[in-house]
N, C-alpha and C positions, 0 to 999 in steps of 0.2 A: 381729125380736128384741124382747123386752119392754123398756120404758123402764128398768127396774131394771138390765138388762144393758148398756145403751148409755149410761147416765149415771152420775155419781158426785158426791159432795160434795167440794168443794175450798175451801181458803182463798184468796180472791182479793183483789187490791188495787183499790179503787174509784177514781174520778176525783179524790177528795179525798185519796188516799194512805192511806186507812184499810183495815184488813183485815176481811173478813167471810166467812161460809160461804155458798157458792152451789152450785147444780147446774150441772155442766159435762159435756161429752161425755167418756165413759170411753175411755182410749187402748186401742188394740189392738197387741199385740206384732208388730213387724216382723221381718224376717229376722234370725235370730241373737239375738232378744230374749226375755226372760221377762216376764210380767206379774205384778207383786207386789201382793197385797192388803195394804195398809199398816196396820201396828199403831201405829207411832209415827215421828215425825221429830224432829230436834233443830235448835235455832237456831244460826245462824252470823252473824258480823258482816256477811257478804256479803248476808244476807237484809235487814238494816236498810238497806244501801245500795241494793239493788235496789228495795225498796219506795219509796224516794225518787227512783227513776229514775236513780241514779248508777252502777249496775253491771248493765247488761242481760245477759241470758243469751247464751251463744255461739250462733251461727247453728244452727238445727235443734233446739235444746233447748226444753223446755217453758217457757212464760212464767210458770207457777206457781212460787212460791218453793219452796225446800227442796233442799239439797245432799246429803242422806243420808236413809235410811229403813230400817226393819226391818219384817218381816212374813212372809207365807207365799206360796209360789208358787201363783198362781191359774190360770195358763195358760202353756203352752210354745209359743213361736212357731215358725214354719218355719225350718229350717236350723240349729236349735240342736244343738251337738255334744256338750255335756256330759251327764253321767248325772244330770240333775235329775229330781226327783219332785214331783208335785203335792202341796201341803200341807207341803212342807219349810220349816223356819224359816231365813230368810236375812236378810242385811243388805246394803246396796248404796251405792256411791258414785254420786252423781247430778250431772248438769249442771243440773238443775232438776226440779220436779215432786213433791217430797217432801211438800208440804202438801196431799195429796189422798188419797182412799181407795184409788186404784190408780195405779201408775206402771209404765211399760214401760222395761226396762233391758237394755242389752247384757249377755249372759251373762258376759263377761269382767270386769265390774265388780261381780259378785255374790259374796258370801262366805257360807259356812255360819255359823250362830250357834253359838258355843261352848256345849256342853251345860250348863254351870253358869251361864249368863246367861239372863235372861228377855228378852222382845222389847223392853221399855222400856229396859233396860240396853244392849241391842245397838244401839239407835238412836243411842247416844252415841259409837259407835266410828268409823264410816267416814270422815267428813270430818276430824275432829280427829286421829285416830290416823294416818291415811294422810298427812295434811299433815305431822305431826311426823316420821313415818318418812321421808318424802321429803326434808324439809329436812336431817335428820341424816345420812342414808345416801346418797341420790342426789345431793344438792347439796354438803353440807359434808364428806361422807366422814369422819365422826368416827371416832377411834381410841380404844382402851382407854387409860385414865389421862389423857386430855385433859380440860381444864376447859371446860364449856359454860355460858355465861351465857344464861339464858332469861328474856326479858321477858314480862310478863303471866303469871307462873308459876302462878297459880291459875285460869287460864282452861281451857277444854277442851283446846286445843292445848298449853298450858303444862303441865298435869298429865299429859298423855300424854307430852310430851317428857321430863319429869323421870324417868318410869318407864322410857322407852326408853333414856335416857342411862345409867341404872343397869344396865339389861339388857346393854348393851355394855361395862360395866365402866369407863365414864367418870364424870366428877364434875359433877353439876348444881348450878349456882348460880342463884338466881332473884331477880327483882325483882317486888314487888307493891305495892299502895297502901294496905294496912291491916294491922293486927296479926293479925286473924283469918285473912286470906289467907296471911300469912307462916307462921302456925302450921300451917295446913293443908298448904301446900306442903312444909314440912319433914316432916310426917307421911307424905306420899306418897314422900319420898325425897330432897328437896333437902338438899345438904350445908350450905348456908347460905342464909338469906333476907334480903333487903335491902328496907326500905321506902323507895322512891325519893322519897316525899313528905317524908321526914324526914332522909334521909342522902344524901350523894353516893355513888351506887352505884359509880362508877369507883374511888374511894378504897378502898371496902370490897373490891372485886374484887382490886385490887392488893395489899391487905393479906392477903387470904386466899391468894393465889397467891405470896406473898413477892416481889412486884415483877414477876413474869413477865407476868401478864395472862391473859385468857381465850383459849383456842385457837380457840373457836367462839362466835359470838354469834347467837342466834335473835331477830330483831328485827321486831316488828309495829308499832313505834311510829314510827320514821323521824325526821322533822325535828327535833323537840324533844330527841331523845336523841343526835344524831349526834356531838357533840363528846365527850360522856362515853363513848360507845361506842368511839371511837378511842382515848381514854385507857385504856379497859379492855382493849383488844385486845393480844394478844401479838404479838411479831414474827412475820411470816408468817401471822398469824391469818386466819380466815375469818369475815367479817361477812355473815350471810345475812339479807337484807331480804325480808319477805313481807307487809308491810302498812305503812300510813302513818297510823295513828290519831293520831299527834302532828304531822301536817303533812307536806306533800310538798316543801317547800323547805328549804334549809340555807344560812344566811348565815355566811361565814367561810372559813377556809383548809382546807376539807374535803380537797381533793385533795393539798395539800402535806403535811398531817398523815398522811393515809393512805399516801402514798408513803414517808414516813420510817419507817413501820411495815412497809413492804413488804406492806401488807394486801390481802386479796382481798375485794372487794365483790361479792357474789353475790345476784342477785335472782330470785325465783321466785313464780309463782302456779300453782295446780293446776287450777282450773276450766277454763281455756282450753287445756289440754294436749290432745294428740291421744288418740284412743281407744287407739292402740298403746302410748303412754307410760303411760296410766292402767292398762291391762291388765297391763303388766309390773310396775307398782307394786303392784297388787292381788295378783298372783301371788307376788311376793317377800314381801310382808307376810303373806300367808296361810301361806307356808312357814316364814318366819323368826320371826314374832311370834305369830301366832294360837294356836299350841299352848301358849304361856306363860300364856294366860288360864285354862288348866285345870291348870297345874302349880303347884307350891308353891315353886319355887326359880329365880327369884323369881316370885311370882304377880302378874300384871297385873290391873288393874281399871279400868273406866271410872268416872269421877267424875261423879255426877249432883247438880246443885244443887237442881232443883225440877221439877215436872211440872204441865202445864196442859192443860185440855180444849181442843178446837178452838175453841169459842165464846169462849174467854178468851185468844186468841192476842195481842190487842193488849196485854193485861196482861203477857204473857210478853216481848214486845218492849220494853215500858217497863222491865221488870226488867233486861234486858240493857243497854239504853241508859243506865241509871243505874249500870252497873258493879257491881251488887250480887251477881252470881252467882259462885260458886266451882264450877268445872266446868261441865257441860252443862245446858242448859235443854231439857226434853223436852216435845213436844206430842203428846198422845194422840189418835190419829186413828180407828182401828177398835177394835171390841170383840172380844176373843179369849177 
């Protein structure tokens, strides 16, 4: 085979922890996998941690960063059961490998791109939207008319969660750290936005809910928010922890206060889940949510903050580390 067919460009981490574009071996699809020629990927907080050596990929996954990608089917591996066609536009949830020109993916983790979205927009969907959907429906089991408190409400997961909460006729309340982010979160559907840097969000949640509190909390902050989270939680409420950007420790009477609320503390990650779990998540999302990206009642949309070329990936990471983004940061990989 020619070198062009056996190698590809990928964004790799060097020994100093810096990102750069290099030539690496191109993957071949294994049994039950499709090979995707990647148009774009999107940044996730996990990428920043993995770059620093703090969040290694699960066993068997690519060492290359990238938890989601969009592109076209370039090759169909042996044993594939679905009716996939070469050249079809798809998007995929990945365990790694999205920062590259090609990625091999189990067919169960691949979704068709909605016809009204381009490939750059599609790259913003898989990780953020599947995470939000999983937290709300597989973990918290949110119901209509419940109040859902969403931290980091202007992030990729946050803006997806706001729209998904509205879709199931529940009520989204968000926290963010700037007036611009508050305004945007309200534009995508938040019933109320709270600037946690200027206000006690627990007081605002209790005021909005007339003392009841939030039925569900989606929390990617952890330590620094624990006490206000419990104050915000309704009796028998579900506090879903899926990140610890505000620290992994909590000092004080956490368990006593949680017991008095009869609160449920539920913890979840997506990347280290089994293929079977992820496949069921993708199947459910494809059936229950994906059609709404093409409907008008209500119409869902991925929120894109900015787009960077491959060679500018360090700038993209710095943009996320500075918490400047509203929605997803896209890395353009291939030319289509």
